[in-house]
C-alpha positions in Angstrom: 57.8 39.0 61.1 57.2 41.5 58.3 60.1 43.2 56.6 58.4 46.2 55.1 59.4 48.9 55.6 63.0 48.1 56.8 62.8 50.7 59.6 59.6 49.2 61.1 59.0 45.5 61.7 55.7 44.2 63.1 54.4 41.0 64.5 50.9 40.0 65.6 50.1 37.3 68.2 47.5 36.2 70.7 49.1 36.6 74.1 46.3 34.7 76.0 42.5 34.3 75.8 41.9 37.9 76.7 44.9 39.8 75.2 46.0 40.5 71.7 49.6 41.6 71.2 51.4 43.6 68.5 55.1 43.8 68.6 56.8 46.7 66.8 60.5 47.1 66.2 61.6 50.6 65.4 65.0 50.4 63.7 66.2 53.9 62.6 68.6 53.7 59.7 69.2 57.4 59.2 71.4 59.8 61.0 68.7 62.1 62.3 65.1 61.9 63.6 62.9 59.1 62.4 59.2 59.4 62.8 56.7 56.5 63.1 52.9 56.7 62.9 50.9 53.5 63.8 47.2 53.6 63.2 44.9 50.9 64.4 41.2 50.8 63.2 39.0 48.5 65.2 35.7 47.5 63.5 33.3 46.1 66.1 29.8 44.6 65.5 27.1 47.0 66.9 25.7 44.1 69.0 28.7 44.4 71.3 27.5 47.8 72.5 30.8 49.6 72.2 30.8 53.4 71.7 32.2 56.6 73.3 29.7 56.4 76.2 29.9 52.7 77.1 33.7 52.5 76.4 35.2 56.0 77.1 38.8 56.9 76.5 39.9 56.3 80.1 38.6 52.7 79.9 40.3 52.1 76.5 43.7 53.3 77.8 43.2 51.1 80.9 42.9 48.1 78.6 46.2 48.9 76.8 49.4 47.7 78.3 52.5 49.2 76.7 56.1 48.1 77.1 58.8 50.1 75.4 62.4 48.9 75.6 65.6 48.8 73.6 65.9 46.0 71.1 68.0 43.1 72.5 71.4 43.0 70.6 71.4 40.0 68.3 74.4 37.7 68.8 75.0 34.1 68.2 76.5 31.8 70.8 79.8 31.9 69.0 79.8 35.7 69.0 79.0 35.7 72.8 82.4 34.0 73.3 84.5 36.0 70.9 83.0 39.3 69.7 84.4 42.6 71.1 80.8 43.8 71.7 79.9 40.7 73.7 78.9 41.5 77.3 80.8 38.4 78.4 84.0 39.4 76.7 83.7 42.9 78.3 83.3 41.4 81.7 86.3 39.2 81.3 88.4 42.2 80.0 87.3 44.3 83.0 88.3 41.5 85.4 91.9 41.7 84.0 92.2 45.5 84.1 89.8 46.2 86.9 88.5 49.6 85.7 84.7 49.2 85.6 82.4 50.6 88.3 80.2 48.0 90.0 77.0 49.5 88.3 78.6 48.8 84.9 79.5 45.3 85.9 75.9 44.5 86.9 74.6 46.2 83.8 76.8 44.0 81.5 75.9 40.9 83.4 72.2 41.6 83.0 72.8 42.4 79.3 74.7 39.1 78.9 71.6 37.2 80.2 69.3 39.2 77.7 71.6 38.4 74.7 71.8 34.7 75.8 68.0 34.6 76.1 67.7 36.0 72.5 70.2 33.4 71.2 68.4 30.5 73.0 65.0 31.7 71.8 66.1 31.8 68.2 67.5 28.3 68.6 64.2 27.0 70.0 62.2 28.7 67.3 64.5 27.1 64.6 64.0 23.7 66.1 60.2 24.2 66.2 60.1 25.4 62.6 62.3 22.6 61.2 60.6 19.8 63.1 57.4 20.5 61.1 56.2 17.6 59.1 56.7 19.5 55.9 60.4 19.9 56.4 62.4 18.0 53.9 65.5 15.9 54.4 67.8 18.9 53.8 66.1 20.8 56.6 66.5 17.9 58.9 70.2 17.7 58.2 70.5 21.4 58.9 68.6 20.9 62.1 71.0 18.2 63.2 73.9 20.7 62.8 72.0 23.5 64.7 71.1 21.2 67.7 74.7 19.8 67.9 76.3 23.3 67.8 73.9 24.6 70.5 74.6 21.5 72.7 78.3 22.1 72.4 78.4 26.0 72.7 76.0 26.6 75.6 78.0 24.7 78.2 81.1 26.6 77.1 79.3 30.0 77.5 78.0 29.0 80.9 81.4 27.8 82.1 83.1 31.0 80.9 80.5 33.2 82.7 80.7 31.1 85.9 84.5 31.2 85.8 84.3 34.9 85.7 81.8 34.8 88.6 84.2 32.7 90.7 87.0 35.1 89.9 85.0 38.1 91.1 84.7 36.4 94.5 88.1 37.8 95.3 87.1 41.4 94.5 85.7 43.6 97.2 82.2 44.1 95.9 79.2 45.3 97.8 76.7 42.7 98.9 74.0 44.1 96.7 76.3 43.7 93.7 77.1 40.1 94.7 73.4 39.3 95.1 72.6 40.8 91.7 75.3 38.6 90.0 73.9 35.5 91.8 70.5 36.3 90.5 71.8 36.7 86.9 73.5 33.3 87.3 70.2 31.7 88.4 68.4 33.3 85.5 70.8 32.0 82.8 70.5 28.6 84.3 66.7 28.7 84.0 67.0 30.0 80.4 69.0 27.0 79.3 66.6 24.7 81.0 63.5 26.4 79.6 64.6 26.6 75.9 66.4 23.2 75.8 63.4 21.5 77.3 61.1 23.3 74.8 63.4 22.1 71.9 63.3 18.5 73.1 59.5 18.7 73.3 59.3 20.0 69.7 61.6 17.2 68.6 59.1 14.6 69.8 57.8 14.1 66.2 61.3 13.2 64.9 62.4 9.5 64.6 63.6 7.6 67.6 66.5 6.2 65.6 69.6 7.6 63.9 71.2 10.8 65.3 68.1 12.2 66.9 68.1 10.1 70.1 71.6 11.2 71.2 70.8 14.8 70.3 67.8 14.7 72.6 69.8 13.0 75.2 72.5 15.7 75.0 70.0 18.5 75.5 68.3 16.8 78.4 71.7 16.2 80.1 72.3 19.9 79.9 68.8 20.5 81.5 69.6 18.1 84.3 73.1 19.6 84.9 71.5 23.1 85.3 68.8 21.6 87.7 71.6 20.0 89.8 73.6 23.2 89.7 70.7 25.1 91.2 70.1 22.4 93.8 73.8 22.5 94.8 73.5 26.3 95.4 70.3 25.8 97.4 68.2 27.7 94.9 64.5 26.9 95.0 63.8 27.4 91.3 63.5 23.7 90.6 60.5 22.1 88.9 58.4 19.6 90.8 56.5 16.9 88.9 53.9 16.7 91.7 53.7 20.2 93.0 52.0 23.4 91.6 55.5 25.0 91.0 54.2 28.4 92.3 57.5 29.4 93.6 59.3 28.3 90.4 57.0 30.5 88.3 57.3 33.4 90.8 61.1 33.3 90.7 61.3 32.9 86.9 59.0 35.9 86.5 61.0 38.0 88.9 64.3 37.1 87.4 63.1 38.0 83.9 62.0 41.4 85.1 65.2 42.0 87.1 67.5 41.1 84.3 65.7 42.7 81.4 65.1 46.0 83.2 68.3 47.3 81.7 66.6 47.4 78.3 63.3 49.0 79.3 62.9 52.7 78.7 61.4 54.7 81.6 58.5 57.1 80.8 57.9 60.7 81.8 54.3 61.6 80.9 53.4 65.1 80.1 49.9 66.6 79.9 50.4 68.6 76.7 46.8 68.4 75.6 45.5 69.4 79.0 47.7 72.5 79.0 46.4 73.6 75.5 42.8 72.9 76.6 43.2 75.2 79.6 44.5 77.9 77.3 41.5 77.5 74.9 39.0 77.4 77.8 40.5 80.6 79.2 40.0 82.2 75.8 36.4 81.0 75.8 35.9 82.5 79.2 37.4 85.8 78.0 35.2 86.0 75.0 32.1 85.3 77.1 33.2 87.9 79.6 33.8 90.5 76.9 30.3 90.0 75.6 28.8 90.3 79.1 30.8 93.4 79.8 29.8 95.0 76.5 26.1 94.3 77.3 26.5 95.8 80.8 28.2 99.0 79.4 25.6 99.4 76.8 22.8 98.9 79.4 24.4 101.6 81.6 24.3 104.1 78.8 20.8 103.1 77.6 19.0 102.7 81.0 19.5 103.9 84.6 21.0 101.3 86.9 18.0 101.1 89.1 15.5 100.4 86.4 13.7 97.2 85.5 15.1 97.4 81.9 18.7 97.5 83.1 18.0 94.5 85.4 16.5 92.4 82.6 19.3 93.3 80.2 21.9 92.4 82.8 20.2 89.0 83.5 19.9 88.2 79.7 23.6 89.3 79.2 24.7 86.9 82.0 22.6 84.1 80.5 24.2 84.7 77.1 27.6 84.9 78.7 27.2 81.5 80.3 26.0 79.9 77.1 28.7 81.5 75.0 31.3 80.2 77.4 30.0 76.6 77.4 29.5 76.6 73.6 33.1 77.8 73.0 34.4 75.2 75.5 32.7 72.4 73.6 33.9 73.8 70.2 37.5 74.2 71.4 37.4 70.7 73.0 36.5 69.2 69.7 39.3 71.2 68.0 41.7 70.0 70.6 40.5 66.4 70.2 41.0 66.7 66.4 44.5 68.2 66.4 46.1 67.2 69.7 47.1 63.8 71.1 45.5 62.6 74.4 48.8 61.5 76.0 52.4 62.5 75.5 55.3 60.5 77.0 59.0 61.1 77.0 61.1 57.9 76.3 64.1 58.1 78.7 67.2 55.9 78.6 67.4 54.4 82.1 71.2 54.6 82.1 71.9 58.1 80.8 68.5 59.6 81.9 68.3 61.3 78.5 65.1 61.5 76.5 65.7 59.7 73.2 62.3 60.3 71.8 58.6 60.9 72.5 55.5 58.8 72.2 52.0 60.4 71.6 48.7 58.6 71.7 45.1 59.3 70.9 41.8 57.5 70.4 38.7 58.5 68.4 35.2 57.1 68.1 32.3 57.0 65.7 31.7 60.0 63.6 35.1 61.5 64.4 36.8 58.6 62.6 37.2 59.0 58.8 38.1 55.6 57.5 40.5 55.9 54.5 39.6 54.1 51.3 42.9 52.1 51.6 41.8 50.8 54.9 38.2 49.9 53.8 39.5 48.1 50.7 41.6 45.7 52.8 38.4 44.4 54.4 36.9 43.3 51.0 37.7 39.7 51.6 34.3 38.2 51.1 30.7 39.1 50.2 29.7 39.6 53.8 32.2 42.3 54.4 31.8 43.9 50.9 28.0 44.5 51.4 28.1 45.2 55.1 30.2 48.3 54.8 27.7 51.1 54.9 24.7 48.7 55.0 25.1 47.3 58.6 26.0 49.4 61.5 29.3 48.8 63.3 31.4 50.7 65.8 34.7 52.1 64.6 37.6 53.0 67.0 40.8 54.5 65.8 43.9 54.3 67.9 46.9 56.4 66.8 50.4 56.2 68.2 53.2 58.5 67.0 56.8 57.7 68.0 59.7 60.1 67.3 63.2 58.7 67.8 66.4 60.7 67.7 68.8 58.2 66.1 71.8 60.3 67.4 70.9 59.5 71.0 70.7 55.7 70.6 73.6 54.0 72.4 74.8 52.2 69.3 78.6 52.0 69.9 79.0 52.0 73.7 76.2 49.5 74.4 75.3 48.0 71.1 71.7 49.1 71.3 70.4 50.2 67.8 66.6 50.0 67.9 63.5 50.1 70.1 60.9 47.4 70.6 57.4 48.5 71.4 55.0 45.8 72.7 51.4 46.8 72.8 48.7 44.5 74.4 45.0 45.1 74.1 42.7 43.5 76.6 39.4 42.5 74.8 37.6 41.7 78.0 35.2 44.6 77.6 34.2 43.4 74.1 32.9 40.1 75.6 30.4 41.5 78.1 27.4 41.7 75.8 28.1 38.6 73.8 25.6 35.7 73.6 26.3 32.2 75.0 29.2 30.7 73.1 27.4 27.4 72.3 23.9 26.5 71.2 22.1 23.2 70.5 20.9 23.0 67.0 18.2 20.5 66.0 19.3 18.0 63.4 17.2 15.4 61.5 18.8 12.1 60.4 18.1 11.4 56.8 17.8 7.6 57.2 15.2 7.3 60.0 14.2 10.9 60.4 15.1 10.8 64.0 15.7 14.3 65.6 18.9 15.0 67.5 21.0 18.0 68.4 24.4 19.2 67.2 26.7 21.9 68.5 26.5 25.4 67.2 29.3 27.9 68.1 28.4 31.6 68.4 31.4 33.8 67.6 32.0 37.4 66.6 34.6 38.6 64.1 36.5 41.8 65.0 38.6 43.3 62.2 41.7 45.3 63.1 43.5 47.2 60.3 46.9 48.5 61.1 48.5 51.2 59.0 52.2 52.0 59.4 53.9 55.2 58.2 57.7 55.8 58.5 59.3 59.1 57.8 63.0 58.9 57.4 65.5 60.9 55.3 62.8 62.7 53.4 61.1 59.5 52.3 57.7 58.3 53.6 57.0 54.6 53.6 53.4 53.4 54.1 52.0 49.9 54.5 48.9 48.3 56.0 47.8 44.9 57.4 44.5 43.4 58.2 44.1 41.1 61.2 40.9 39.4 62.3 40.1 38.2 65.8 37.4 35.6 66.2 35.9 36.1 69.7 33.3 34.4 71.9 32.3 35.1 75.5 35.2 33.1 76.7 37.8 35.2 74.9 39.9 35.0 71.7 39.4 31.7 69.8 41.7 32.4 66.9 43.5 35.0 64.9 43.5 35.3 61.1 46.3 37.1 59.3 45.6 38.4 55.8 48.1 39.4 53.1 49.8 42.7 53.7 48.9 45.5 51.3 51.8 46.6 49.0 54.1 49.2 50.4 53.9 52.8 49.2 57.2 54.6 49.1 56.8 58.3 48.6 59.3 61.1 48.3 58.1 63.5 51.0 57.1 67.0 50.0 57.5 68.2 53.6 60.8 68.5 55.4 62.3 65.3 56.7 61.9 66.4 60.3 58.1 66.6 60.1 55.3 64.1 59.9 51.8 65.4 59.6 49.6 64.3 62.5 46.3 64.4 60.8 45.4 61.1 59.0 44.1 63.0 56.0 47.7 63.9 55.2 48.7 60.2 55.3 46.4 58.8 52.6 47.6 55.7 50.9 49.8 56.5 47.9 49.7 60.2 48.5 
């Protein structure tokens, strides 16, 4: 994950064969509004037949899946057991004093599962990283400590949570609340199984001697304990080595959505651009009507109303009125597309129902896209790209997303939520439609006996995506850019290439801290 600038972290990944994913973490550090502008430039080979007509805005937005949620609070397993901000500690405190409403109890239980998921995911990622063949002896020793601590801490966390669950059995809770807590319990059991099993699989490359065998055994014993726990409680989320595990996957997906919905921001979409367009179209109609009325009044003065001349002038006036109206509509529509965003969404806290920010999006094609020099220079990675810019035709799509967050409305103290995570997935299925067959047979001549055979030739298409990030906070504007290349064939994404990030530009803003120019021309690199 990138660390520049501090208020905006980004991570790129291939979600599956058809979806590319970018994960953005907005972390306001100031005391007032923080504004983020994310620009994505897509450079597509012309042979893919992508333009404003074949791939209109509605289809582009249909291929984008957006998930905006609060950033999961980061806590270690030890902090979950002792920190005052830990959801588990709060649940235990409420049990003693009995003051929390049932909705708050369910919220904290779900938040506990989210925090535990984050801690287990970081543990599994650490194991995966340090099991790499390049890891030295010091890294292996550190890994041994990490695995041992996780194997000791996780059972304690689960026992404390389940002890609290058993104690709540004496309370007079609604059945829906009890069912919700049972589902949270099932989810945390599956989390332990999922990430511990993943860690054991990543440790497969480690020696079968020394401390590694008992460490693997300890993790798998925890997995088996959780599987037995779910069986004892007649839960059907148990893996079957011989079945298709459809129900297991279904329950796991449902439980993840059910528990993590406390972090997801709800959206209220507003048609701001449509409203301004209607005003502009009304002005166009008024101008055209004023012209037609002026012509009619002049004709009344100049000719009698029953004459042929008056009739012809009235007809010509109406024809001109119609053309003036349509011409002004097209002109105003281009003006609106240049200065207004296509979609505006209010980001709403699901607990307080307060809007903590807004998200605006727009997409432009072809001639409407002015590619900045800073973006073009990132693509000068080889001779092909250096000479092809301006020589060979390619389609350019620019997607812009502006996020404005009010840091004062983030629930920092009462719920420990300090940032927003924005996950954007782009489905590339439309890009694949006009591609050639992914494999060809190439003739090959053996140099020894000059026999002719065939070898495999892969037909793939590079698609460059340049992301430019701008953060406006406390009167300072940070700018950075990143080039990512997707290599596609008709079957989907074959691989992703990450290139070095361009140096960050930190600029003292000349405009007030509360404003961020929308037009890209005002955001040129190093301005």
